[in-house]
C-alpha positions, 0 to 999 in steps of 0.5 A: 500500500505504501509503495502504491502511495509513493508511486501515485505521489511520484506520478503526480510530481512528474505531471506537475513538473511537466506542466511547468516545462517549456512546450516541446515544440517551442523548445525545438523551434528555439534550439534551431534558432540558436543553432544558426549561431553555429554557422554564422561567421563573425563579420569582422573576420570575413571582411578581413579575409581570414581563412576559416573564420570562427562562428558567433557560437565559437566566440560565445563559447570561449567568452563564456569560458573566460568568465570562469577565470574572473575571481573578483568576489564582488561578481556573481559569476553564474550571472556573468556566464549567463550574460555571456551566453545570451549577449549575441543571441539576437544575431541568429536573426539579424546577423553579426552587424559591425561598426563598419557596416553602415548601421547606426548604433541606435538602429543596430540596437533596435534591430537586435532588440526586436529580434531578441524579443521575437526569439523569447516570445516563441519560448512559451515559458514566461520565466525563461523568456524574461530571464534571457531578455533581462540578461540581454538588456542588462548587457546592452545597457551596461546596467550591472558590474557583470554586464560591464565585465561581459563587455570586457570579455567580449572585446578580449576574446576578440583580440586573443582570436585576432592574435591567433589568426595573425600567428596562424595565417601570417596576417596583420589585424591591427584594427582589432587591437587599435579599436579596443586599446582603451576598452578594458576596465576590470583589473583581471581582464586588463592584466590579460590584455596587457600581457597579450599586447606585450607578447604580440609586440615582442612577436611583431618586433621579431618578424 
């Protein structure tokens, strides 16, 4: 009798849990949207004729991994990782728009926000949709310490990738280093940046 009661309680709990889950078809639809980021090549590398340029998903993955190395005790690292994972999600619809594409910052932000709102509206789960939208807006508006560090990580991931392309493909990608030279504000990321630039300067002097 006790075993039967436990089974009933377990089935009831599972039913309640499944009722709160993201609808399966909605989930599959969003997974496919996210999958677009795996094949979307980063525009800056394409414009600079880099061979086998990374995808947006490649960039977001290493950027998220970089957040593991932030040891600042004032930072919510779990939140930082989530911001890193969400920050380029809108590009699955609008593509990777760069400052060199002739689109104003205001228009770019509107295009991306409209795309992001469309993506989350299809999730079919208000709590998850609200969290993703909130994290994305936080990043865009720089309204938290985690968002500011995420912006630092975004730029740093780009220049470490540029350094790797320079070494592997014999290119000079100065533009990426020049455009980010004053971008780093968090002490840990600033230290990484300084070390990377010193190493690059030494490498270039020895060419």
